[in-house]
Structures are given as C-alpha cells and as structure tokens.
C-alpha positions as CSV (number, residue, x, y, z in Angstrom):
1,M,-50.0,-53.5,-65.5
2,V,-46.3,-54.2,-64.7
3,F,-44.4,-53.3,-61.5
4,Q,-40.7,-53.9,-60.8
5,G,-38.9,-53.6,-57.5
6,K,-35.4,-54.3,-56.3
7,L,-34.6,-56.0,-53.0
8,T,-31.2,-56.5,-51.2
9,F,-30.6,-59.1,-48.5
10,S,-27.5,-59.8,-46.4
11,T,-26.7,-63.5,-45.8
12,H,-24.6,-64.9,-43.0
13,G,-23.0,-67.7,-45.0
14,R,-24.5,-71.1,-46.0
15,G,-28.1,-71.5,-45.2
16,T,-31.5,-70.1,-46.0
17,T,-33.1,-66.7,-45.3
18,S,-36.9,-66.3,-45.5
19,I,-37.8,-63.6,-48.0
20,T,-41.5,-64.4,-48.1
21,D,-42.7,-61.2,-46.4
22,A,-40.5,-59.0,-48.6
23,I,-42.0,-60.7,-51.7
24,R,-45.5,-60.3,-50.4
25,E,-44.8,-56.6,-49.8
26,Q,-43.7,-56.2,-53.4
27,V,-46.9,-57.8,-54.7
28,H,-48.9,-55.5,-52.4
29,L,-47.0,-52.4,-53.7
30,S,-47.7,-53.5,-57.3
31,G,-51.4,-53.1,-57.0
32,V,-51.8,-56.3,-59.2
33,R,-54.9,-58.3,-58.2
34,T,-54.4,-61.3,-60.6
35,G,-51.2,-62.2,-62.3
36,L,-47.7,-63.4,-61.8
37,C,-44.8,-62.5,-59.6
38,H,-41.4,-63.3,-61.0
39,V,-38.4,-63.2,-58.6
40,F,-34.9,-63.2,-60.1
41,L,-31.7,-63.5,-58.1
42,Q,-28.8,-61.7,-59.7
43,H,-26.0,-64.0,-58.5
44,T,-24.4,-67.3,-59.5
45,S,-23.6,-68.7,-56.0
46,A,-27.0,-68.5,-54.3
47,S,-30.5,-69.7,-55.1
48,L,-34.2,-69.1,-54.7
49,V,-36.3,-71.9,-53.4
50,L,-39.9,-72.5,-52.5
51,C,-39.7,-74.7,-49.4
52,E,-41.7,-75.8,-46.3
53,N,-41.9,-72.9,-43.9
54,A,-43.1,-74.7,-40.7
55,D,-40.2,-76.9,-39.7
56,P,-36.7,-75.5,-40.1
57,D,-35.4,-79.1,-40.0
58,V,-36.5,-79.4,-43.7
59,R,-34.1,-76.6,-44.7
60,T,-31.3,-78.0,-42.5
61,D,-31.8,-81.5,-44.1
62,L,-31.7,-79.8,-47.5
63,E,-28.4,-78.2,-46.7
64,R,-27.0,-81.5,-45.5
65,F,-28.1,-83.3,-48.6
66,M,-26.6,-80.6,-50.9
67,T,-23.3,-80.8,-48.9
68,R,-23.1,-84.5,-49.5
69,L,-24.1,-84.1,-53.2
70,V,-21.6,-81.3,-54.0
71,T,-18.5,-81.3,-51.7
72,D,-16.3,-78.3,-51.1
73,G,-12.8,-78.8,-52.3
74,D,-13.5,-81.7,-54.5
75,P,-10.3,-82.2,-56.6
76,V,-12.4,-82.7,-59.7
77,F,-13.0,-78.9,-59.8
78,E,-10.6,-76.6,-61.7
79,H,-12.5,-73.4,-60.8
80,T,-11.2,-72.5,-57.4
81,A,-10.4,-68.8,-57.8
82,E,-12.4,-67.8,-54.7
83,G,-11.8,-70.8,-52.6
84,P,-12.9,-74.4,-52.1
85,D,-16.6,-73.4,-51.9
86,D,-16.6,-71.4,-55.1
87,M,-17.4,-74.1,-57.8
88,P,-19.7,-76.0,-55.4
89,A,-21.7,-72.8,-54.9
90,H,-22.1,-72.4,-58.7
91,I,-23.2,-76.1,-59.1
92,R,-25.7,-75.7,-56.2
93,T,-27.2,-72.6,-57.9
94,I,-27.5,-74.4,-61.3
95,I,-29.2,-77.4,-59.6
96,S,-31.6,-75.3,-57.5
97,G,-32.2,-72.3,-59.7
98,S,-32.0,-68.5,-59.5
99,D,-35.7,-67.5,-60.2
100,L,-39.2,-68.3,-59.1
101,T,-42.6,-67.5,-60.6
102,L,-45.5,-67.3,-58.2
103,P,-49.2,-66.8,-58.9
104,V,-50.9,-63.6,-57.6
105,S,-54.6,-64.0,-56.7
106,N,-56.7,-61.4,-54.9
107,G,-53.7,-59.1,-54.7
108,Q,-51.6,-61.6,-52.8
109,C,-49.0,-64.3,-53.5
110,D,-51.0,-67.4,-53.7
111,L,-48.7,-69.7,-51.7
112,G,-49.7,-72.9,-50.0
113,T,-50.1,-73.0,-46.3
114,W,-46.7,-74.6,-45.7
115,Q,-44.8,-72.8,-48.5
116,G,-42.2,-70.0,-48.0
117,V,-39.8,-68.3,-50.4
118,Y,-36.1,-68.6,-49.3
119,L,-32.8,-67.1,-50.4
120,W,-30.4,-70.0,-50.2
121,E,-26.8,-68.9,-49.7
122,H,-24.3,-71.4,-51.1
123,R,-21.0,-69.6,-50.1
124,T,-19.5,-70.2,-46.6
125,A,-19.2,-66.4,-46.0
126,G,-22.0,-64.0,-46.0
127,H,-22.8,-61.8,-49.0
128,R,-25.2,-59.0,-50.1
129,R,-27.6,-60.5,-52.6
130,R,-29.8,-58.5,-55.0
131,L,-33.1,-59.5,-56.4
132,T,-35.5,-58.1,-59.1
133,V,-39.2,-58.7,-58.4
134,T,-41.5,-58.2,-61.4
135,V,-45.2,-58.4,-60.9
136,S,-47.5,-58.3,-63.9
137,G,-51.2,-58.7,-64.4
138,E,-54.5,-56.9,-63.8
C-alpha cells in the first residue's frame, strides 16, 4: 500500500517549525501499519531535521552554530541574487538535508521519546514551504 499527501507550512524567517503532528496525521491517514514514511521538502533554502523536542534551546543553539558556520554576506559567495542570506541558505540546506525517512510501526511514526520533526527555515524572511509525504508498507 502506498499513500502520498501534500503539506504546506508558512515560516516566519530563520528558525524551526514543528511539523511532527502533521506528519503523524499523514501516517494515520495512510492506513499503513508497518512501513516507512518519507518526507521530502520541495525547496533549496530550507531543511528537514529530526531533533530534540523537549528543550527549545537545542534548536536555538543549532541555529547559532549554523550562523557561525555559514555567514550571511560572506564575500566568498558569488550567488547573491536574492540577498546576502541566499547562498548561505542553500549551503545550510545541503548540509542538513531536504528529506527524512521515518519508520512506521503499529500505524504510527516510531519516533523516540525526545524526537520531533522540524522544518528549518534558512532564509531571514518567511516563506511558504511545500512537502510531499509518502507512506508505504502494509
């Protein structure tokens, strides 16, 4: 059995947005009891991450680390068509990834106690982000 759903989220600029509940809902709608849930983000300047869900400081520290690693306006970047955060956003996406595959057990995403799925916006301005969720299995 294969199920595919589409989700759209609005971001408010750099930072993370929990999408765990929306992914769980897609798995529920699929009717799959045992299998895999693949989540794909259709953008090149945002990411999907599996991260701690209990302490928001983890995600704040992650953003601080990435800001230090990939600096806006770095003169080494030629691609600046959409501003000083453009190329850094692309690099951040390549580093952190645009898809996740999660196990489905007993009709639910089999996440650990402290795990959540997050959409990580890398642009300084908010955007509408589209995802494809494919659930396959029995």
